[in-house]
N, C-alpha and C positions, 0 to 999 in steps of 0.2 A: 572491335562495334559485337563484344558484348558485355565490357562493362561501360559502356551508353547505354544499356539494357536493360540491364539491374540499377542503372543509377538515374534513371528516364521512369522505372518500378517504384524506386523508393520516393522520388516523387509525387507518382502518382499516390501512394498507395498514405505519403504526410499530405494532402492535399486532401486524401477521405478521411484521415483525422482529424485534420483538422473540420471540416464540411456540419460531421456528424455529432462532432465535441458543441461546433454550434449552433447545429437545430437541439439537444437537446438541451444546452443555455437556451434557447429561448421556448422550449419546452414546457421546461422548472418555471420562465419569468409569466406562462402566460398564463397559469392558476395563481399569482399572490398577487393581491393589493396592492397595491407600489406606498399607498398611501400609511399602510402600513406597516410596511417594511422596514422607510422612512422614523418609524415608532420606535416598532424593535433595533434597530441597530442605534439610537440614542438611547436608546436601556445601556448601550454594554458601553464598561470599562476597560480603558488600555487599556491597564494594568495587565487587564489578565489575559489578553490578547500575548502581551508580549514574553509570558508565563505560558500558555500552551505551545511560546514559537518557541521555548528555551525546553516542554515537553518534549517537543518533535521532535527536536535537536539530538535530547537524549534515547527518543527511541531509535534513530539511527545509531548512536552511538553503538550502540544494546544493538541493530542487524546487525552493523561493520565485524566486531566480535565474534556472537552467530555464525557468520561470514567465513572467518577464521577459526571454526572449529571443523568447521569440512575442509577445507585448505587443508588442515594436517591431518586429514587422508591422504595427501598426496606427497603426505613430506616436505610439503613447503610452509615452515615455519614464516611469513606475512610478517615486518617492522606493525606493530601495530598503526602510532602514526600515518605510515603511509596507503596501510591499509583504509584509515578512514581519510583522506581527503581522498584517493581513489574512487569508496563510493560516494560520494560526496559529489566525484564530474560523473559517476557515471549517473545518479541521477540528476545531476542538468542536463545530458545530453538525453538521458530520455524524457522527459520534460520540455526542450527547450529547442530541441532540433530532431525535432525526429522527420527531418527530409534526410538526415548528412544517416554519422556512424549513429549507429542502439549502442547507449549507457555498456547494454551487459554485453555487448560485442565489445566496446572499444575495454572493459575491463581484462572479458581473455585477449585479448592480446599485449594488454600492461606481462601479467601476471605471467603468460606463455612466454614475454621475455624474459622478462624478468631471473628468472625461473631456468627456462630452457625443454621445462618441462609441454608436449605435447599440449595444443593447443581446444583440439576434444576432449584431454583430460578436463575439460575447466569448464568447458561449456554442460558439461555432465555435473559436477560439484554445481556450477552456478543456476543447476533447473534446479535441480534436485534442495539445493537451497529457498528457491521461491515457491518449488510443490508444498518444502512444511512447512512454510511460514501459510499456504493457506490451509495446509489442514492442523494448524493452529488457530487462525479463525474459526475452519466449521467447529474443532472443538465448543468454543467459547459462545458463535451461536447456536447451535446444538444446546448447551448447556440454559440460554437464560435465552429463551427469545418465548419458550412456553410463559413465559412471567412476568412479558414486555404486554402479551397479550392481541398482537396482529396475526397469528398464526395462526393457522387451518385448523378445526379441532380437531382435526388425529396427532398437529405436531402436538398440544396442549399434553398427551398423556402420558405419565414417567416413563412409558416403553422407550420412546421416544432413546432417552438416556440410552437407552443401550447399546446402541449406534457406536460409541466415543468405544468401549473399550474394542469391540468386533472390526472398525475402521480401522485403530490402533495397530491389532493384532493384523490386519492384513498386512499392512502396510509393512509391519516388518517383518515376516515372512514374503514380503516383494524383495523390496530390499535386501533381503538377504541372503534371496535367488537371483536379481540375477546383482545388487549392488554392491554386492559385500566387503568390500573396504569402507566405506558406505557408514557402515551397521553399529558402528560406538558412537557415531556422533547424530544418528534417532532421536535421543531421548533428548541428550543435552539440548542441540538444536532446539527438538519443540517446544519443549518447558523454553527454549529463551525467549522464541516465536512468540511465546504467548503473555512472555515480559513482554514486550515490542505492544503488543496488541492495548491490553492494562494501561497502559502507559500516553499509549495514542487515546483512549478509552480517558482515562482524568483526563487530558488537555483537552476535547471538544464536549465533557461532559460540564466542570470547569464556564465555556464561551458558552453554553448551549443554556443550562442555569440562570446566567445576566441574559440572556436573551428574552427566553420564556423561563423558567424558570420551572421549568420541566423535568419530574422522574428521574434517575442516571438509570432506573434500570432501562426506560424506554429507549431515549440520547444510546445508546449502549445496544440492544438490537440491531434499531436502524444503520447508525455506524456501522456496523457491522456485515451489512448485510449489504451496506450503501462499497463497500471496502470490498466484499469479491465482485461487485458492475467493476469495479477503478482497473478490474486485474484481466478485463474483454477486453484485446489489444487494440481492438476499433474505434478506443477517443484517446485523445493528448494529454497520453501524462494521466490518464481518468480522468480529465477534467470532462464536466455534462452529468460525469454518470451520476457522484454523488448526489451531482444538486434533484436529479430524477426522483432518486428513492425517496432524498427526504421528503420533497417533492409528495410524492406519489406517498408514502406511510406516515410522514407521522399527522397528516388528519387523522388518518385510520384511530388515532393515538387518542387522539379529543384533542391534535392542538391546531392553532391556524397553520394553512400550507405555509405564508409567505415566512411562521417561524422557522421551519424543520427548512428551506431556504438559503436564508444571510444564515443558516447555520451552518451549513454546507460550501458555502459560497466562503465564509470565514475559514475556511477549512483548507478548501482546496485554495485559499491566499497563502494562509499558513506555510506550504506548501511548496507552495511556488517561492516566497521569501525564504522559505529552506537551505529550496537550490541555486540560488542566483549565487553565490559564493562558490560553487560549481566552475562558471566556469570562468570564474576569475582565479582563480591555483591550476586550471587545467592544465596552463602550459608551463608552468615551475613544475612538475612532477618531476622528482628525477629516479629514475631505471632502481636504482635500488633505498 
């Protein structure tokens, strides 16, 4: 009975996420002129899209390595290729199977089954990996947003950059106090998180340049803000959140809203496409 209750809650939450994502897409597309959207789409060179997909895959390979650095703190040296396959499966489960087992939960299960290390340790490791990734995004956002021009006036003051060293010191002290075993991986994983974002930024800047000819710094700031929005766990794999943020912030920088929405839709499509292989290899992943 308890299992049935949990399954019902998972299905309900999946339906809620699908509905919220659908509403977000509706809101984003309500702001745009579809004839302008079609014209923007016609500007796109599909070779650029292929390159953007390749860059996104590169970012996920780096993310896989970043997670492996964290797992070494558990004395679990996971084979890289196996870990990459599991990472892709996790991406697919998070995005495409919202009503079933989540990608992170599946990875915890497979890691623990392979090594015999308790699952709760992997839960802490994966949570830490995600938090460090978010810190990397916030670091870049604090640095770059004042250069874009849509931030509040107080953000444009140079003192806001002081938040970066203060935040890193606080993060270091918290990890040392509560998760000391992960301390050695803190700054390497933070550096890798920033590299991941820079690769993804390059991918979306290439697309944005084709669609709107927009300034790289503007696209970067909006992209980082949208990436934080996609982390809110009420959207289906973050779908819809990025489109709303781009649709709202792009006009503030002097660009047509349809350009922003199209850029976001293309990037979301890239994420979906790169997640599909995870479904194909989910049943072919060995235990070691």
